[in-house]
Backbone as CSV, one residue per row, in Angstrom:
resi,resn,N_x,N_y,N_z,CA_x,CA_y,CA_z,C_x,C_y,C_z
1,UNK,1.003,-1.189,0.118,-0.071,-0.099,0.102,0.866,1.369,-0.201
2,UNK,1.848,1.238,0.749,2.891,2.347,0.712,3.040,2.956,-0.899
3,UNK,3.955,2.211,-1.684,3.972,2.588,-2.973,2.514,3.260,-3.562
4,UNK,1.645,2.512,-3.359,0.422,2.795,-4.100,-0.140,4.307,-3.430
5,UNK,-0.178,4.278,-2.475,-0.620,5.827,-1.577,0.382,6.672,-2.189
6,UNK,1.663,6.595,-2.223,2.605,7.631,-3.013,2.404,8.053,-4.389
7,UNK,2.185,6.794,-5.203,1.808,6.962,-6.468,0.600,7.945,-6.603
8,UNK,-0.481,7.652,-5.839,-1.713,8.375,-6.182,-1.879,9.477,-5.812
9,UNK,-1.304,9.820,-4.336,-1.369,11.112,-3.863,-0.023,12.133,-4.417
10,UNK,0.956,11.503,-4.686,2.109,12.450,-5.361,2.363,12.699,-6.616
11,UNK,1.971,11.510,-7.335,2.223,11.532,-8.855,1.169,11.204,-9.764
12,UNK,0.004,11.389,-9.282,-1.389,11.364,-9.976,-1.791,10.136,-10.569
13,UNK,-1.418,8.920,-9.931,-1.895,7.781,-10.569,-3.191,7.723,-10.189
14,UNK,-4.072,6.691,-11.006,-5.580,6.547,-10.710,-5.820,6.105,-9.413
15,UNK,-6.823,6.581,-8.917,-7.128,6.322,-7.478,-7.701,5.045,-7.333
16,UNK,-8.239,4.197,-8.478,-8.562,3.141,-8.158,-7.813,1.950,-7.891
17,UNK,-6.508,2.588,-8.159,-5.384,1.534,-7.851,-5.365,1.306,-6.380
18,UNK,-5.566,2.032,-5.502,-6.072,1.678,-3.889,-6.901,0.301,-3.818
19,UNK,-8.098,0.315,-4.588,-9.007,-0.663,-4.759,-8.433,-1.871,-4.966
20,UNK,-7.518,-1.714,-6.077,-6.648,-2.811,-6.887,-6.012,-3.667,-5.779
21,UNK,-5.453,-2.800,-4.953,-4.409,-3.543,-3.811,-5.054,-4.017,-2.741
22,UNK,-6.304,-3.421,-2.569,-7.153,-4.079,-1.453,-7.749,-5.368,-1.835
23,UNK,-7.749,-5.481,-3.250,-8.671,-6.735,-3.803,-7.818,-7.932,-3.545
24,UNK,-6.603,-7.615,-2.998,-5.686,-9.177,-2.895,-5.875,-9.403,-1.335
25,UNK,-6.786,-8.691,-0.539,-6.813,-9.076,0.755,-7.152,-10.398,0.934
26,UNK,-7.833,-11.105,0.151,-8.153,-12.652,0.162,-7.088,-13.393,0.178
27,UNK,-5.749,-12.948,-0.224,-4.673,-13.647,-0.073,-4.136,-13.992,1.211
28,UNK,-4.634,-12.989,2.218,-3.808,-13.109,3.801,-5.238,-13.532,4.633
29,UNK,-4.564,-14.498,5.587,-5.726,-15.026,6.704,-6.313,-14.135,7.255
30,UNK,-5.461,-13.011,7.409,-6.138,-11.746,8.551,-5.666,-10.529,8.139
31,UNK,-6.248,-9.822,6.979,-5.878,-8.731,6.261,-6.285,-7.501,7.355
32,UNK,-7.058,-7.895,8.481,-7.174,-6.610,9.311,-6.074,-6.488,10.213
33,UNK,-4.948,-7.197,10.291,-3.777,-6.840,10.906,-2.457,-6.334,10.165
34,UNK,-2.735,-6.203,8.797,-1.660,-5.799,7.704,-1.569,-4.223,8.350
35,UNK,-0.286,-3.682,8.054,0.124,-2.279,8.579,0.117,-1.208,7.392
36,UNK,-0.793,-0.617,7.141,-0.735,0.458,5.863,-0.046,1.672,6.509
37,UNK,1.002,2.282,5.845,1.585,3.455,6.024,2.186,4.010,4.953
38,UNK,2.369,5.510,4.838,2.788,5.904,3.824,4.038,6.857,3.791
39,UNK,4.824,6.470,4.844,6.257,7.151,5.128,6.845,6.147,6.034
40,UNK,8.217,6.100,6.301,9.010,5.456,7.368,10.595,6.032,7.086
41,UNK,11.359,5.435,7.592,13.000,6.009,7.830,13.768,5.472,6.641
42,UNK,12.873,4.964,5.580,13.862,4.694,4.450,13.759,5.323,3.225
43,UNK,12.905,6.305,3.160,12.519,7.177,2.138,12.359,8.669,2.545
44,UNK,12.564,9.754,1.737,12.364,11.330,1.980,10.913,11.225,2.685
45,UNK,10.860,12.295,3.455,9.497,12.601,4.099,8.498,13.035,3.235
46,UNK,7.225,12.663,3.523,6.158,13.027,2.482,6.059,14.361,2.306
47,UNK,6.336,15.279,3.274,6.291,16.643,3.208,7.303,17.227,2.316
48,UNK,8.250,16.716,2.024,9.415,17.115,1.486,9.364,16.439,0.006
49,UNK,8.494,15.280,-0.378,8.728,14.771,-1.544,8.046,15.544,-2.777
50,UNK,8.323,15.476,-4.006,7.862,16.097,-5.039,6.527,15.852,-5.130
51,UNK,5.694,17.068,-5.404,4.018,16.643,-5.468,3.272,17.178,-4.150
52,UNK,4.044,17.085,-3.024,3.533,17.084,-1.689,2.945,18.380,-1.643
53,UNK,1.851,18.350,-0.490,1.322,19.783,-0.080,0.717,19.446,1.472
54,UNK,0.223,20.399,2.177,-0.074,20.055,3.062,-1.353,19.377,3.228
55,UNK,-2.246,19.833,1.945,-3.706,19.136,1.774,-3.217,17.525,1.445
56,UNK,-2.258,17.187,0.855,-1.997,15.736,0.434,-1.353,15.080,1.381
57,UNK,-0.913,15.838,2.508,-0.331,15.057,3.361,-1.371,14.740,4.407
58,UNK,-2.405,15.515,4.437,-3.780,15.304,5.268,-4.516,14.114,4.602
59,UNK,-4.472,14.127,3.124,-5.091,12.943,2.561,-4.466,11.608,2.860
60,UNK,-3.140,11.670,2.892,-2.265,10.469,3.304,-2.695,9.827,4.413
61,UNK,-2.587,10.823,5.672,-3.220,10.448,6.959,-4.649,9.802,6.929
62,UNK,-5.421,10.697,6.128,-6.915,10.041,6.270,-7.032,8.789,5.537
63,UNK,-6.425,8.526,4.789,-6.445,7.203,3.994,-5.836,6.158,4.780
64,UNK,-4.883,6.319,5.551,-4.046,5.107,6.319,-4.868,5.214,7.538
65,UNK,-5.689,5.973,7.841,-6.281,5.631,9.160,-7.851,5.357,9.209
66,UNK,-8.374,5.364,7.927,-9.564,4.892,7.362,-9.644,3.404,6.814
67,UNK,-8.494,3.072,6.201,-8.415,1.797,5.657,-8.297,0.829,6.514
68,UNK,-8.562,-0.535,6.188,-8.253,-1.628,6.932,-7.021,-1.702,7.552
69,UNK,-6.571,-2.467,8.602,-5.322,-2.750,9.105,-4.982,-1.798,10.370
70,UNK,-3.626,-2.224,10.754,-3.110,-1.284,11.922,-2.325,-0.225,11.414
71,UNK,-2.712,1.010,11.359,-1.639,1.957,10.811,-0.614,2.399,11.562
72,UNK,0.434,2.597,10.546,1.635,3.079,11.179,1.894,4.489,10.928
73,UNK,2.399,5.335,11.885,2.609,6.858,11.763,4.017,6.911,11.972
74,UNK,4.960,7.583,11.178,6.205,7.711,11.241,6.559,9.430,12.130
75,UNK,7.113,9.243,13.238,7.029,10.288,14.203,7.578,11.571,13.309
76,UNK,7.017,12.568,13.402,7.140,13.962,12.843,6.261,14.212,11.777
77,UNK,5.620,13.306,11.211,4.778,13.423,10.047,3.410,14.188,10.571
78,UNK,3.160,13.957,11.837,1.827,14.616,12.340,1.940,16.046,12.328
79,UNK,3.411,16.633,12.268,3.392,18.321,12.127,3.945,18.491,10.954
80,UNK,4.352,17.632,9.746,4.504,17.818,8.589,6.210,18.110,8.683
81,UNK,6.887,17.390,9.551,8.374,17.697,9.165,8.776,17.162,8.007
82,UNK,9.695,18.243,7.621,10.470,17.857,6.254,11.584,16.906,6.593
83,UNK,12.145,16.449,5.271,13.526,15.757,5.340,13.769,15.023,4.144
84,UNK,14.739,15.214,3.425,15.149,14.385,2.256,15.360,12.816,2.654
85,UNK,16.471,12.226,1.965,16.795,10.670,2.018,17.502,10.586,3.460
86,UNK,17.687,9.401,3.737,18.474,9.077,5.141,19.866,9.589,4.909
87,UNK,20.267,10.220,5.920,19.584,10.355,7.215,18.890,11.749,7.558
88,UNK,18.619,12.375,6.761,18.006,13.654,6.876,16.547,13.357,7.091
89,UNK,15.912,12.261,7.009,14.584,11.876,7.218,14.601,11.603,8.751
90,UNK,15.536,11.627,9.475,15.593,11.066,10.557,15.950,12.289,11.721
91,UNK,15.496,13.397,11.275,15.773,14.724,12.073,15.284,14.374,13.480
92,UNK,15.879,15.318,14.464,15.332,15.129,15.829,14.127,15.850,15.773
93,UNK,13.224,15.186,16.438,11.897,16.231,16.655,12.148,17.445,17.478
94,UNK,11.535,18.632,16.887,11.723,19.758,17.605,10.998,19.726,18.998
95,UNK,11.929,20.120,20.030,11.884,19.971,21.359,12.503,18.717,22.160
96,UNK,12.851,17.865,21.642,13.220,16.509,22.040,14.532,16.756,22.737
97,UNK,15.316,18.025,22.708,16.727,18.080,23.313,16.613,19.471,24.092
98,UNK,17.032,19.763,25.065,17.424,21.014,25.876,18.392,22.018,24.710
99,UNK,17.573,23.118,24.903,18.317,23.972,23.879,17.791,24.235,22.579
100,UNK,16.823,23.411,21.998,16.221,23.239,20.736,15.329,24.779,20.611
101,UNK,15.175,25.229,19.396,14.599,26.636,19.380,13.166,26.516,19.607
102,UNK,12.460,25.372,19.199,11.389,25.172,19.532,10.752,23.949,20.039
103,UNK,9.473,23.824,20.507,9.168,22.409,21.301,7.612,22.287,20.480
104,UNK,7.836,21.144,19.625,6.461,20.896,19.055,5.842,20.070,19.701
105,UNK,6.154,19.494,20.962,5.530,18.763,21.620,4.119,19.488,22.313
106,UNK,4.508,20.781,22.272,3.151,21.393,22.939,2.594,22.425,21.819
107,UNK,1.284,22.678,21.909,0.668,23.553,21.023,1.284,25.013,20.896
108,UNK,1.741,25.520,21.773,2.187,26.844,21.799,3.608,26.581,21.208
109,UNK,4.398,25.712,21.074,5.695,25.443,20.485,5.421,25.123,19.032
110,UNK,4.326,24.836,18.494,3.959,24.706,17.031,3.508,25.544,16.149
111,UNK,4.077,25.693,14.902,3.571,26.657,14.071,2.149,26.585,13.443
112,UNK,1.812,27.584,13.032,0.098,27.323,12.572,0.066,26.199,11.714
113,UNK,1.171,26.345,10.676,0.706,24.978,9.945,0.836,23.523,10.383
114,UNK,1.866,23.611,11.497,2.181,22.426,12.211,0.721,21.876,12.894
115,UNK,0.150,23.076,13.681,-0.722,22.542,14.402,-1.998,22.260,13.433
116,UNK,-2.117,22.824,12.376,-3.055,22.630,11.471,-3.103,20.793,11.352
117,UNK,-2.039,20.429,10.541,-1.919,19.275,10.489,-2.209,18.279,11.768
118,UNK,-1.518,18.511,12.762,-1.662,17.984,14.141,-3.043,17.787,14.523
119,UNK,-3.950,18.789,14.266,-5.332,18.966,14.814,-6.049,17.621,14.135
120,UNK,-5.759,17.853,12.914,-6.339,16.848,11.738,-6.346,15.751,12.006
121,UNK,-4.835,15.116,12.258,-4.499,13.701,12.530,-5.131,13.525,14.329
122,UNK,-5.146,14.214,15.084,-5.775,14.090,16.203,-7.208,13.971,16.009
123,UNK,-8.043,14.745,15.178,-9.239,14.357,15.108,-9.602,12.771,14.639
124,UNK,-8.877,12.704,13.675,-9.122,11.353,13.028,-8.742,10.070,13.829
125,UNK,-7.675,10.286,14.704,-7.325,9.395,15.710,-8.496,9.217,16.512
126,UNK,-9.143,10.372,17.042,-10.162,10.179,18.254,-11.377,9.404,17.421
127,UNK,-11.606,10.048,16.050,-12.930,9.336,15.354,-12.376,7.656,15.440
128,UNK,-11.361,7.450,14.954,-10.937,5.876,14.765,-11.037,5.276,16.300
129,UNK,-10.848,6.005,17.615,-10.915,5.143,18.572,-12.399,5.193,19.107
130,UNK,-13.313,6.135,18.723,-14.795,5.982,19.083,-15.621,5.282,18.097
131,UNK,-15.129,4.740,16.864,-15.894,3.780,16.028,-15.185,2.585,15.618
132,UNK,-15.685,1.317,16.068,-15.079,0.257,15.822,-15.095,0.029,14.581
133,UNK,-15.994,0.432,13.472,-15.900,0.125,12.179,-14.695,0.589,11.554
134,UNK,-14.344,1.550,12.114,-12.799,2.162,11.349,-11.570,1.355,12.126
135,UNK,-11.632,0.463,12.962,-10.675,-0.006,13.466,-10.552,-1.631,13.208
136,UNK,-11.823,-2.206,13.102,-11.792,-3.701,12.951,-12.888,-4.116,11.898
137,UNK,-13.554,-3.101,11.229,-14.715,-3.369,10.256,-13.985,-3.913,9.054
138,UNK,-14.998,-4.748,8.583,-14.764,-5.303,7.146,-14.865,-4.014,5.988
139,UNK,-13.940,-4.246,5.000,-14.029,-3.104,3.924,-14.826,-3.408,2.782
140,UNK,-15.707,-2.838,2.273,-16.287,-3.160,1.223,-16.267,-1.980,0.060
141,UNK,-15.680,-2.422,-0.862,-15.577,-1.345,-2.351,-16.706,-0.691,-2.559
142,UNK,-17.111,0.548,-2.843,-18.245,0.914,-3.428,-18.161,1.695,-4.567
143,UNK,-17.051,2.528,-4.964,-16.917,2.984,-6.325,-15.397,3.637,-6.129
144,UNK,-14.997,3.442,-7.320,-13.662,4.242,-7.806,-13.575,4.343,-9.034
145,UNK,-12.896,5.680,-9.392,-12.394,5.957,-10.682,-11.075,6.549,-10.680
146,UNK,-10.578,7.676,-11.570,-9.430,7.913,-11.824,-8.935,8.818,-10.555
147,UNK,-9.886,9.639,-9.814,-9.653,10.494,-8.913,-10.485,10.437,-7.670
148,UNK,-11.484,9.552,-7.464,-12.083,9.287,-6.274,-12.192,7.934,-6.015
149,UNK,-12.394,7.528,-4.389,-12.722,6.251,-3.949,-13.539,6.436,-2.880
150,UNK,-14.628,5.499,-3.017,-15.322,5.359,-1.993,-15.754,3.825,-1.304
151,UNK,-15.567,3.795,0.024,-15.612,2.367,0.534,-16.437,2.567,1.839
152,UNK,-16.873,1.136,2.315,-17.735,1.260,3.400,-16.760,0.385,4.388
153,UNK,-16.750,0.388,5.756,-16.136,-0.305,6.814,-17.759,-0.751,7.618
154,UNK,-17.481,-1.988,7.668,-18.597,-2.460,8.621,-18.285,-3.577,9.771
155,UNK,-18.802,-3.016,10.862,-18.601,-3.925,11.916,-19.980,-4.446,12.795
156,UNK,-19.934,-5.084,13.677,-21.256,-5.767,14.348,-21.901,-4.551,14.726
157,UNK,-21.204,-3.493,15.400,-21.918,-2.335,15.865,-22.462,-1.367,14.967
158,UNK,-21.788,-1.037,13.769,-21.865,-0.066,12.975,-21.541,-0.242,11.578
159,UNK,-22.068,0.763,10.724,-21.230,0.897,9.290,-20.888,2.496,9.269
160,UNK,-19.976,2.528,8.456,-19.454,3.899,7.996,-19.101,4.005,6.398
161,UNK,-19.188,5.113,5.868,-18.721,5.451,4.541,-17.813,6.244,4.484
162,UNK,-16.409,5.904,3.503,-15.391,6.981,3.542,-15.377,7.407,2.095
163,UNK,-15.333,8.566,1.922,-15.395,9.437,0.640,-13.994,9.944,0.206
164,UNK,-13.287,9.491,-0.486,-11.927,10.301,-0.824,-12.084,10.830,-2.118
165,UNK,-11.756,12.371,-2.417,-11.382,12.857,-3.537,-10.001,13.449,-3.706
166,UNK,-9.262,12.867,-4.777,-8.147,13.333,-4.848,-7.886,14.468,-6.015
167,UNK,-8.912,14.881,-6.567,-8.883,15.856,-7.617,-8.756,17.140,-7.355
168,UNK,-8.353,18.189,-8.160,-8.142,19.456,-7.693,-9.691,20.238,-7.678
169,UNK,-10.672,19.563,-7.902,-11.920,20.210,-8.012,-12.784,19.307,-7.609
170,UNK,-14.259,19.858,-6.909,-15.071,19.085,-6.391,-15.489,17.975,-7.505
171,UNK,-16.411,16.857,-6.630,-16.696,15.792,-7.477,-17.973,15.226,-6.922
172,UNK,-18.921,15.051,-7.612,-20.055,14.066,-7.169,-20.264,12.632,-7.820
173,UNK,-20.581,11.712,-6.900,-20.616,10.390,-7.274,-21.894,9.882,-6.816
174,UNK,-22.581,8.947,-7.938,-23.808,8.307,-7.600,-23.497,6.851,-7.488
175,UNK,-23.833,6.194,-6.191,-23.260,4.908,-5.764,-24.588,4.154,-5.788
176,UNK,-24.961,3.154,-6.372,-25.910,2.136,-6.429,-25.983,1.230,-5.098
177,UNK,-26.908,1.054,-4.328,-27.195,0.484,-3.004,-27.419,-0.899,-2.990
178,UNK,-27.642,-1.283,-4.252,-28.102,-2.833,-4.342,-26.571,-3.736,-3.838
179,UNK,-27.026,-4.644,-3.327,-25.839,-5.879,-2.718,-24.414,-5.209,-2.165
180,UNK,-24.832,-4.109,-1.354,-23.797,-3.417,-0.612,-24.290,-3.525,0.821
181,UNK,-23.202,-2.946,1.974,-23.913,-2.898,3.193,-24.817,-1.914,3.273
182,UNK,-24.867,-1.081,2.317,-25.882,0.254,2.365,-27.147,0.044,2.022
183,UNK,-27.683,-1.088,1.603,-28.724,-1.398,0.673,-29.845,-1.248,1.684
184,UNK,-29.878,-1.362,2.881,-30.802,-0.888,3.855,-30.922,0.139,4.417
185,UNK,-29.949,1.197,4.421,-29.738,2.218,5.062,-31.071,3.229,4.763
186,UNK,-30.860,3.927,5.754,-32.113,4.830,5.965,-31.581,6.566,6.018
187,UNK,-30.213,6.536,6.620,-29.925,7.780,7.066,-28.524,7.664,6.878
188,UNK,-27.912,8.973,6.544,-26.464,9.147,6.531,-26.319,10.309,7.397
189,UNK,-24.873,10.451,8.179,-24.581,11.596,8.942,-23.026,11.621,8.819
190,UNK,-23.029,12.769,8.736,-21.481,13.496,8.549,-20.772,13.442,10.173
191,UNK,-19.550,12.617,9.927,-18.880,12.319,11.123,-17.638,13.247,11.170
192,UNK,-17.176,13.037,9.602,-15.521,13.756,9.639,-15.620,14.408,8.101
193,UNK,-14.989,16.015,7.982,-14.978,16.217,6.636,-16.069,17.111,6.321
194,UNK,-16.039,17.596,5.106,-16.958,18.543,4.583,-17.994,18.157,3.613
195,UNK,-17.601,16.701,2.934,-18.577,16.285,1.954,-19.923,16.383,2.440
196,UNK,-20.954,16.220,1.287,-22.079,16.330,1.625,-23.013,14.956,0.953
197,UNK,-23.810,14.312,1.712,-24.368,13.031,1.028,-25.931,12.779,1.178
198,UNK,-26.153,11.869,0.433,-27.566,12.011,0.754,-28.442,10.589,0.069
199,UNK,-29.237,9.914,0.738,-29.808,8.806,0.036,-30.920,9.021,-0.825
200,UNK,-30.733,8.682,-2.077,-31.835,9.056,-3.019,-32.349,7.720,-3.667
201,UNK,-33.342,7.344,-3.134,-34.002,5.963,-3.734,-32.985,4.792,-3.654
202,UNK,-32.445,4.218,-4.668,-31.841,3.162,-4.670,-30.208,3.421,-4.627
203,UNK,-29.839,4.524,-4.486,-28.342,4.984,-4.656,-27.914,6.080,-3.480
204,UNK,-26.735,6.270,-3.333,-25.933,7.151,-2.494,-25.658,8.232,-3.487
205,UNK,-25.580,9.589,-3.091,-25.038,10.793,-3.905,-24.006,11.361,-2.883
206,UNK,-22.932,11.284,-3.296,-22.056,12.232,-2.329,-21.395,13.267,-3.260
207,UNK,-21.431,14.539,-2.708,-20.641,15.722,-3.385,-19.359,15.836,-2.608
208,UNK,-17.967,15.937,-3.147,-16.785,15.846,-2.236,-16.333,16.939,-2.834
209,UNK,-15.740,17.935,-1.821,-14.883,19.055,-2.123,-13.511,18.280,-2.918
210,UNK,-12.706,19.531,-3.243,-11.472,19.035,-4.099,-10.586,18.613,-2.784
211,UNK,-9.631,17.459,-3.274,-8.745,17.074,-2.374,-9.257,16.917,-0.667
212,UNK,-10.137,16.066,-0.766,-10.988,15.779,0.583,-11.011,14.337,1.141
213,UNK,-11.205,14.265,2.139,-11.546,12.719,2.871,-12.687,13.075,3.726
214,UNK,-13.825,12.397,3.713,-14.829,12.554,4.832,-15.410,11.207,4.927
215,UNK,-15.935,11.351,6.471,-16.472,9.673,6.894,-18.123,10.111,7.120
216,UNK,-18.837,9.301,6.967,-20.475,9.314,7.247,-20.449,8.121,8.078
217,UNK,-21.347,8.030,8.817,-22.294,7.090,9.589,-23.223,6.635,8.924
218,UNK,-23.667,5.346,8.736,-24.729,4.922,7.773,-25.825,4.024,8.867
219,UNK,-27.014,4.306,8.696,-27.983,3.924,9.645,-28.957,3.321,8.892
């Protein structure tokens, strides 16, 4: 998933490639314990990669924390730390040593941009903790194309729908409900993000802002 996430977010690869990777989950006895990640100590920091932006970094976190599996977060990415190839990608976290010019362990020590990313990640982690479907729910593909991917997570307790738009402009998708976990749904409520969704007869209609990820509860 690492290479696919970077190809989609940084290099403009079709968003449907994410779904293609996930279709191989049947090859694993327990795909729910696989570890999705978009960064580690072997490659340049996501924030410093060509094609990156704060919006793209947020999308990387959104997908990693909403897809199936146990997400891995590389230290410092939660504040958008820069860094090139090894060892530049292993810089000390700001505030980790006496005499550091800033202390990003505290809100007052973060820049406005760092705090924006930190708050985004914090909100996603809180949502993941509150909703079992985001942690252990089965993943269902609902729709994918060149720039968007919509999927559902279903647990015994609940169902949620995740809508991801990688395009530079807003996008609307219409998704048939037949033979999906949403086929008996009567209500959708926004949990995270700014997309709008409605149940219309036998389909879901979702209007997604540019470069966004949104999460809905499904009842």
